C-alpha positions in Angstrom: 55.9 40.0 175.4 56.8 43.6 176.4 54.8 46.6 175.3 55.9 50.2 175.8 54.2 53.3 174.6 56.5 55.6 172.7 54.9 58.7 171.3 52.0 57.4 169.2 53.5 54.0 168.5 53.6 50.8 170.5 56.8 48.8 170.7 56.2 45.1 170.7 59.1 42.8 171.6 58.4 39.2 170.5 60.8 36.3 171.2 60.0 34.3 168.0 60.2 36.9 165.3 63.3 37.6 163.1 63.1 41.3 164.0 62.5 41.3 167.8 61.4 45.0 167.9 58.3 46.0 165.8 56.6 49.3 165.7 52.8 49.3 165.6 51.0 52.6 165.4 49.0 53.3 168.5 45.7 53.8 166.5 46.2 50.3 164.9 47.0 48.7 168.2 44.0 50.4 169.9 41.6 49.3 167.2 42.9 45.7 167.3 42.6 45.6 171.1 39.0 47.1 171.0 37.9 44.5 168.5 39.6 41.7 170.4 38.0 42.9 173.7 34.6 43.0 172.0 34.9 39.4 170.8 36.2 38.1 174.2 33.6 40.0 176.3 30.8 38.7 174.0 31.9 35.1 174.4 32.4 35.5 178.2 28.9 37.0 178.6 27.5 33.9 176.8 29.4 31.6 179.1 28.1 33.5 182.1 24.6 33.2 180.8 24.9 29.4 180.3 26.4 29.0 183.8 23.4 30.9 185.3 21.0 28.6 183.4 23.0 25.6 184.7 22.5 26.9 188.3 18.7 27.2 187.7 18.2 24.0 185.7 20.5 21.3 184.5 20.5 20.7 180.8 23.4 18.9 179.0 23.1 21.3 176.0 24.2 24.2 178.2 27.4 22.3 179.0 27.9 21.6 175.3 27.4 25.3 174.5 29.9 26.3 177.2 32.4 23.9 175.6 31.8 25.3 172.2 32.2 28.9 173.4 35.5 28.1 175.2 36.8 26.6 172.0 35.7 29.7 170.1 37.5 32.0 172.6 40.6 29.9 172.4 40.7 30.1 168.6 40.1 33.8 168.6 43.0 34.4 171.0 45.3 32.1 168.9 44.4 34.2 165.8 45.2 37.4 167.7 48.6 36.2 168.8 49.3 35.0 165.3 48.3 38.3 163.8 50.7 40.2 166.2 53.6 37.7 165.7 53.2 37.8 161.9 53.2 41.6 161.7 49.7 41.5 160.3 48.9 44.7 162.3 51.6 46.6 160.4 49.9 46.0 157.0 
């Protein structure tokens, strides 16, 4: 995917959409990225915390928690890509 800033809009070129060039207002794209970043950073901090605990003391529940968090992160990224591809940000 290519992104170019043009004025106050972001051009998003997607290979799977019918209309390959979509205009997303910069403020909408910025809000979306900030929310996504917040979600991703939160999950990554939890993963780092569990790995620290694993280094200090082994507990199988920490591994299970890490597995659950990676699934959550993967699902969030899938939703983000789907929102962009569907044009959800333009609504």
